N, C-alpha and C positions, 0 to 999 in steps of 0.2 A: 422392498422399496428403498430407493436411494436416499442418502442424507439430504439431498436437494429437496426431495418431496417431503420427507418427514419434518424438516426444520424450516421450510420456506414460509416467510411472513412478509407483510408489507406495512409501511407506515408513512403517513403524510410528513413532508418536510418542506416548509415554506409552501410554495404553490405547486409542488410536484409530489410524486409518490416514489419512495425508495424501497427496493427489495432488500431483505436481509435474511440470513440464516441464524437461528438461535440454537446453540448447541451447548450441552453441559448441564450444570446444576442451576435450576431457576432461582434458587435461594443463594447462590454463590455471588462473590464480588463480580460486578460486570466488567468485562474486558471488550473494548471495541477494536475490531480488526479492519484495517483499510488497505485495499489492494493497490497495486501499481497501475500505471497508465498504458501499458502495452495493449495492442489490439486483441480483442477477445478475452480480456481479463475479467475475472469475477473474484469476489472475496473467497468463495469456497474453493475455487481452483487454485488460488494462491496459498491457502492456509489449511487445506484438508489434511495434510500430513501432520499437522501440529495439534489437532483437536483431541486425540486420544490422551495426550500428555497434559491437557489443560481441562480435564473433565470436571474438576471441582469448581470451576468458574462458570459464570453465565456469559458465554461467548456470543457476541453480537457481530456478525460478519456482514458488513454493509457493501452492497454494490453501489458504486458511485453513479451520479447522473451520466447517462449515455452508455452505461455498462450493464451487462447481465439483464436481469428482469426489471431494473429500475427504469423510470421514465427517460425519454430521449429528448430533452429540451434543446433548443438552440441556445448555445452559450456564447455570450459576447464578453463576459466579465473575466478578469484574471482567474485562472482555473483553480488554484489552491484556495483562494478566498471563497470562490463559488462553492467548492466542495465542502469547505469547513462550515460555511453558513448553513448548508443543508444537513450536515451531520449534527450540528448543535440543535437545529430545529427538530430533527428526528428524535434525539435524546429527550428533549423537552416533552414531546408528544408521547414518548414511552414512559415518562415519569422517572427517567434515570437522572439523578442529580449529579452523580460523579462516577467516573469509570477510569480504569487503566486504559491506555491506548497503545496499540501495536500497529505500526504502519511501515510498509516498504515502498521505496521509490516515490512515485507520486503520492502514495498513501502516507509515506513518512512526512513529506512536505505538508500534506493536508493535516495530519495529526499535530505537527508542530504549529501550524496556523491556528488550529483549535486551541492549543495551549496558550498561544499569544492572546487571542481574542476572547476566550472564555476560560480563564485559568481555574475558575471554580469548578469546571466540569472535569478537569484532568487530574487524576491522582498521580500515577506513575506513567512514564512515557518511554516506549521502546521504539527506536527508529533503526531501520535497516536499509542501507543504501539510499538514504532519503534525498529526494530531489529538492530544488529550491535554493541551492547555494552554488555559486559559480565563481570559484577562485580566479583571481586575475591571471590572465595568460594561459588559462586552461584550454587545450585544444579540444576540438570536437571528438568525444569518445566514439569508438567504433560502433557500439550498440545504438547510440543516438542516431548515427547515420543510417543504420538499418531500419530503425523506427520511422525515420522521416521518409524513407524510400519504399516502405511496405505497400502503400496504396498506389504509388506512382514510381516510375512509369510502368504501364502494363497491367496495373491492378494487383490485388492480393492473389496469392496462390498458396497451396499447401507447401510448396518448396520454399517459398519466401518465409512462411511461418516457421518451418523447420529450422532454417538458418537463423532466424531471429531468436527462437527459443533456445537453440543450442548455444547462442552467444550469452544468454542469461547465466549460464553455469560454467564452472571450471571443467567438470567431468560429465560429458553428455550421457554417460551410461545411467545416470539417475533419472533420465527422462523416459517417457513412454510415447509410442506412436498415438495412443489414445489421447494423451494430453495435447499433442500437436494438432491432431485432427479436430478435437473439440474447440480449441482456441481458434483455429482457422474458420470453422463453421460459425462460431459466435461473431467473428470479426466481419463477416460479410452479410450480417443481418441487414436487410434493406432499410429498416427504420433507423438503425445506427448510422448507416452510410449517409442517409439523407440529413440527419442531424449534424453529422460531422461536416458535410458539405456546406451547410448554412451557418456554421459556427465560426468563430475566430480560430485561426490555427492554434493548436495546443502547445504554445510556448509557455512553459511554467515561469511564473514571476520569481524574482530574486527576493527571498525573505530574510536575508542575512541580518539586516538592520534590526529586525524585530526579535531575533533569537534571545537577546539579553533580557527580554520581558518574560521568558518562560520560567515559571516558578517550580515546576515539577522536577522531582528527581528523574534523571534521564539516563537510559542505557542505550548506547550506540553500538550496533553490531555491523561490521563492514567486512566484506570479502576483500582480501588483499588483491585479488585478481579481477575486481569488478570492472567490466568494460562498458558500463552505462553511467554510473556515478562514481568516479574515481575516489580513492582514499583521501585525496586532498580535500574533498568536500566534507568527509567525515571529520578530518582534523579541524576544519572551520566550525562545524557544529560543536565539537568538543570545546573549542576555545571560546565560542560566543555564548553558549548556554551555561548559566552560572553553576549548576550542579549536574554535570554530565560526566559519564565515564565511558571510554571507548574501548571496545574489544575488537581486535583485528584478527580475522580468521584466515589462516593460510589455506592454499589449495581450494579457494572458494571464490565464486563470481558474485553475481548480483542477487542471488536467491539464497541467502544464508538459511532461511527457514525451510527451504526445500532440500538443499544440498547437505546440510549437517543437522538433521532433524533432532537427534538426541542431544547434541551440544546446545542447539538453539533452545529447545524446551527446558533443559536444565538451567541455563543461564537466565532465561526469562522467569522461570519459577523461583529461583533463588532471589532474583531482583525484586519480584513483586512482594515477597514476604520479608524483604529487608536484609537478606543475608549477604548481599554484596555492598551494603552501605559501609562507609568507612572514610 
């Protein structure tokens, strides 16, 4: 049986149901993992390569609303705030009082928003290529252009998904055709397409002004060659969060956790136990 089947669970979150995978030691410190906003994304597909190295933790990998097996509500609210509210509700319903958070891209912005709005919920915070910060004068990144054109014109296709996924990474040899095909198939789920059509366009809100409220120790991991959320955004996160440390990874795109698994797992493990404090 696959990890998806073995670990698949559901929890109420506000007025919808979220799907999550629970992996690792049930008695371990909880770690919440939140995926990015690309079409076809799920938490398990984003973070599956990191779970073996995090087995001593209680890993909670949440599919965000409109993704994976979570409900597909029509979303009119700002996306990061909407996601954060549902994650907070899910943790309350699971009886999780406090957890470490790991988020990439949209999931990084969502995790930061949770840390702003419910600081008591967030122990340590790990953000990779986190969305939600837009430095003045920043041009449209190549990857964002591909995201915006994925469904239009002409609709989604395996070829467009392949181009998009290859842009996530610096070296496309780390990708598999299975990943690209599974992401494509997930992206054309009729229920997801209907919800997207009825929702406000997913332009993520700017959360820069609230970053100073984050109380958690924060580890920022950024690919030097990120074509979705450029390094300038990482520098803004480092400047605005009171207790943040930025690691820039060379020869790396938007998926630090996928492209440099051993380095990522090592840095996160050291950070969560306090070995990077100083």
